[in-house]
C-alpha positions in Angstrom: -20.5 -35.3 -24.3 -20.2 -34.0 -27.9 -22.5 -33.6 -30.8 -21.3 -36.5 -33.0 -24.0 -36.1 -35.7 -26.4 -33.5 -37.0 -29.4 -35.0 -35.2 -30.4 -33.4 -31.9 -29.6 -35.7 -28.9 -31.3 -36.1 -25.6 -29.8 -35.0 -22.3 -31.7 -36.5 -19.4 -31.9 -34.7 -16.1 -32.6 -36.8 -13.0 -35.6 -36.2 -10.7 -34.6 -35.2 -7.2 -35.4 -38.7 -5.9 -33.1 -41.3 -7.5 -33.4 -44.1 -5.0 -35.9 -47.0 -5.0 -36.5 -48.3 -8.6 -34.9 -45.3 -10.3 -31.8 -47.2 -11.5 -34.1 -49.6 -13.4 -36.1 -46.7 -14.8 -32.9 -45.0 -16.0 -31.8 -48.2 -17.7 -35.2 -48.6 -19.5 -34.9 -45.0 -20.7 -31.4 -45.4 -22.1 -32.3 -48.7 -23.7 -35.4 -47.1 -25.3 -33.2 -44.3 -26.7 -31.1 -46.6 -28.8 -28.2 -44.2 -28.7 -30.2 -41.0 -28.8 -29.6 -40.3 -25.1 -26.0 -39.2 -24.9 -25.9 -37.5 -21.4 -27.5 -37.8 -18.0 -27.3 -35.2 -15.3 -27.3 -36.4 -11.7 -29.3 -33.7 -9.9 -30.0 -34.3 -6.3 -30.5 -31.7 -3.6 -30.3 -31.6 0.2 -28.2 -34.7 0.7 -24.6 -34.8 1.9 -21.8 -35.9 -0.3 -21.5 -39.3 1.2 -25.1 -40.1 0.4 -24.8 -38.5 -3.1 -21.9 -40.9 -3.8 -24.0 -43.9 -2.7 -26.9 -42.8 -4.9 -24.7 -42.0 -7.9 -22.9 -45.3 -8.0 -25.5 -47.5 -9.7 -26.6 -44.7 -12.1 -23.0 -44.0 -13.1 -22.5 -47.7 -13.9 -25.7 -47.8 -16.0 -24.7 -44.7 -18.0 -21.2 -46.2 -18.6 -22.8 -49.4 -20.1 -24.8 -47.3 -22.5 -21.9 -44.9 -23.4 -23.9 -42.0 -21.9 -22.0 -39.2 -20.3 -22.6 -38.9 -16.5 -22.7 -35.2 -15.5 -23.0 -34.0 -12.0 -25.1 -30.9 -11.3 -23.5 -28.0 -9.4 -20.8 -29.8 -7.4 -17.2 -29.9 -8.8 -16.1 -31.7 -5.7 -18.6 -34.5 -6.1 -17.8 -34.8 -9.8 -14.1 -35.1 -8.9 -14.7 -37.6 -6.1 -16.7 -40.1 -8.3 -14.7 -39.4 -11.5 -17.8 -38.2 -13.3 -17.6 -37.4 -17.0 -18.3 -33.7 -16.2 -20.2 -31.1 -14.2 -22.9 -28.7 -15.0 -22.5 -25.2 -13.4 -25.2 -22.7 -12.6 -24.2 -19.0 -12.6 -23.5 -19.3 -8.8 -21.8 -22.7 -8.8 -18.2 -21.8 -9.8 -16.0 -20.8 -12.6 -15.5 -23.1 -15.7 -11.7 -22.4 -15.6 -11.5 -23.6 -12.0 -13.7 -26.6 -12.7 -11.3 -27.5 -15.6 -8.3 -27.3 -13.3 -10.0 -29.5 -10.8 -11.5 -32.1 -13.2 -8.9 -32.2 -16.0 -9.0 -31.5 -19.7 -11.3 -34.4 -20.6 -14.1 -33.3 -18.3 -17.3 -32.0 -19.9 -18.2 -28.7 -18.4 -21.5 -27.0 -19.1 -22.8 -23.7 -18.0 -26.4 -22.4 -17.5 -26.8 -19.1 -19.4 -30.5 -18.5 -19.1 -31.5 -16.2 -22.0 -28.2 -14.3 -22.1 -25.9 -14.0 -25.1 -23.4 -12.3 -22.8 -23.3 -15.1 -20.3 -23.0 -17.7 -23.0 -20.1 -15.9 -24.7 -18.4 -15.6 -21.3 -18.8 -19.3 -20.7 -17.4 -20.1 -24.1 -14.4 -17.9 -23.4 -13.9 -19.6 -20.0 -13.6 -23.0 -21.7 -17.1 -24.4 -21.3 -17.8 -27.5 -23.4 -21.5 -26.6 -23.9 -23.8 -23.7 -23.0 -27.4 -24.2 -21.8 -30.2 -21.8 -22.6 -33.6 -21.9 -20.9 -36.2 -22.3 -19.6 -37.9 -22.2 -23.0 -41.2 -23.3 -21.6 -42.7 -23.3 -18.1 -40.8 -25.8 -15.9 -41.0 -27.0 -12.4 -37.4 -28.3 -12.7 -35.6 -25.4 -14.2 -35.4 -22.3 -12.0 -35.7 -18.9 -13.7 -32.5 -17.9 -11.9 -31.0 -14.4 -12.2 -32.3 -13.9 -15.7 -36.1 -14.3 -15.7 -36.5 -13.6 -19.4 -37.7 -16.6 -21.3 -35.5 -17.2 -24.4 -36.9 -17.8 -27.9 -35.6 -20.4 -30.3 -33.9 -17.8 -32.4 -31.4 -17.5 -29.6 -30.3 -21.0 -30.4 -30.2 -20.2 -34.1 -28.0 -17.2 -33.4 -25.6 -19.3 -31.3 -25.1 -22.1 -33.7 -24.6 -19.6 -36.6 -21.7 -18.0 -34.8 -20.1 -20.6 -32.4 -19.0 -24.2 -32.6 -19.6 -24.9 -28.9 -22.7 -27.2 -28.5 -25.9 -25.7 -27.2 -28.4 -27.3 -24.9 -32.0 -26.3 -24.7 -33.7 -26.7 -21.4 -36.9 -26.1 -19.6 -40.4 -27.6 -20.0 -39.5 -29.4 -23.2 -41.8 -32.2 -24.4 -42.1 -34.3 -27.6 -45.0 -32.0 -28.6 -43.2 -28.7 -28.2 -39.6 -29.5 -29.1 -39.8 -29.0 -32.9 -38.9 -25.2 -32.9 -35.8 -26.0 -30.7 -34.7 -28.8 -33.0 -35.3 -26.7 -36.1 -33.3 -23.8 -34.6 -30.3 -26.2 -34.3 -30.2 -27.3 -30.6 -27.5 -29.9 -30.2 -29.2 -31.3 -27.1 -32.6 -31.2 -25.5 -32.4 -31.4 -21.7 -35.5 -33.1 -20.4 -36.7 -34.2 -17.0 -40.4 -34.2 -16.1 -41.5 -35.1 -19.6 -39.6 -38.4 -19.1 -39.8 -39.2 -15.4 -43.4 -38.1 -14.7 -44.7 -41.0 -16.8 -43.5 -44.1 -18.7 -39.9 -43.2 -19.3 -39.3 -45.7 -22.2 -42.3 -44.4 -24.1 -41.4 -40.8 -23.5 -37.8 -41.3 -24.8 -39.2 -43.1 -27.8 -41.6 -40.2 -28.4 -38.7 -37.7 -28.2 -36.6 -39.7 -30.6 -39.5 -40.0 -33.1 -40.1 -36.2 -32.8 -36.4 -35.4 -33.4 -36.2 -37.7 -36.4 -39.4 -36.3 -37.9 -37.9 -32.9 -37.8 
């Protein structure tokens, strides 16, 4: 997962339920993106690792066919077991250096930094491949976490002005409200409900159109 051009890319985060017809929905979303979706985060809760492996398998194969990075939320051990492209760590989910040792130098390691410049700089020093700021808008997916302060787009602008590590904006982002984040220089928009709560293909097309318009 890297920012290969100047245009903001999409980073899809799965809903908690990824069984049933979700593999087909993921494929429709990636097809609609025509290359604008460059990462997918597998985010399931309250299932054991055996079940998580089963659920991940078809989704990982779909992502591979669309050259979309498959990132596991929270669990370094699961990411290692299924040979995922990387892992996304919350502030309580482990150290980026330890994740690097477990997953190897090619793994993509992201870190949740809430609204904190300090946490982001620490993550960068620890070898994170990207930092994630948010939630920028009210979100049912993104917990407020340890830092309840809601960041402003100028936090992204500050980061991209000083650091080369890609930055992900997360939390309540829609095609209608993403413009300030794109204009601030976000490399990726992490989106979930805005895609999966309706027609996923149309939502991805709307995001792509909004990003291009900006």
